[in-house]
Phi, psi and omega in degrees: 000116179277139178270127181274138182201164174241159185271072175211173186294323180298314177297321179298316181294318182295318177295321177298320180298311180299318180298314180296321179300315182289323180291324179287326184281333186302312179301324180294313180297322180294318177300318179298317180298317179297317180295322180293319180302314179297318181292322176301316180295320178299314182294324177296313182295320179298316179296320180295315179300316179295323176298318179296318180295322177297315180295319181298317181292323179293320178296324179300324183265002181296336180290342182262019185304318180298327180288322184298338178297329180269356182282134179274107184291343181280359180292333183232136178221156176273113181280308186208144174247118183267121180238147171237175182244134176234132178274129173237116183049041179083003181251128176283124181234151180282146172230129183284119180261335177170168180229129177262124175255149169240136180244127177288151177282141176217159183282121179290338183273329182267345181259157177303149185292344182271358181305313179300321176295322180296321179294317178297321178297316180295324177297317181297314180296316180296321180297314180298315180298318180290318178301319178299314179300320177297319178291324178293322176294318176300319179297318180296315180296316181293322182290324176298316177295322180295317181298318180295320180295318177301316178300319180292319178299316182293321181296315181293310187290321189258341187239299192286311182301310178299321179299313178297315179300319180294317179297319180295319179296321180296314182295316178301314179297319179297317181292323178294317178298317181297319179294315178301317178299319179296317180295318178297318179299319178297318178298314179300319180293319178298315179294323175293321179292329178289331181282340183285000000 
């Protein structure tokens, strides 16, 4: 991306102003990128840990597969997932505040005795699964913001700041050359006037 400019003081001031803005903003943007990178890793590790925990818990109950066949899955449903928003380095991320389950009434005398425990097991598994999904969503949002920030850092660091510096240098050299030519012309004129 070539930076457009004119060889005059106004253009020089504008370019200097833009250069200063970018040089001052660059450390902040780099810090934001680092913070986002750390948070993405945290969310990723948390999602992986919850995934492992979910698989372990499911494996733990695999021995009861024959019992789960008689379990009425409609006894429990997820009514609401309560989320709040937490800003991390300027990025809004979801935070799980709670899950509301609704349980249908059933006869304790006509149903197997393990149904209340089965409901608790399903609540636990659903909570872990939902929590994992929230962390995956958080990770995706943070990673997207991190990629944009990285692009901005690269744009400032590798394109714009060197471009502005080069443009400022060209304008300064042009203005110095112009000033030197003007002084030389004045000297020549003075010497010619002195000879007359």
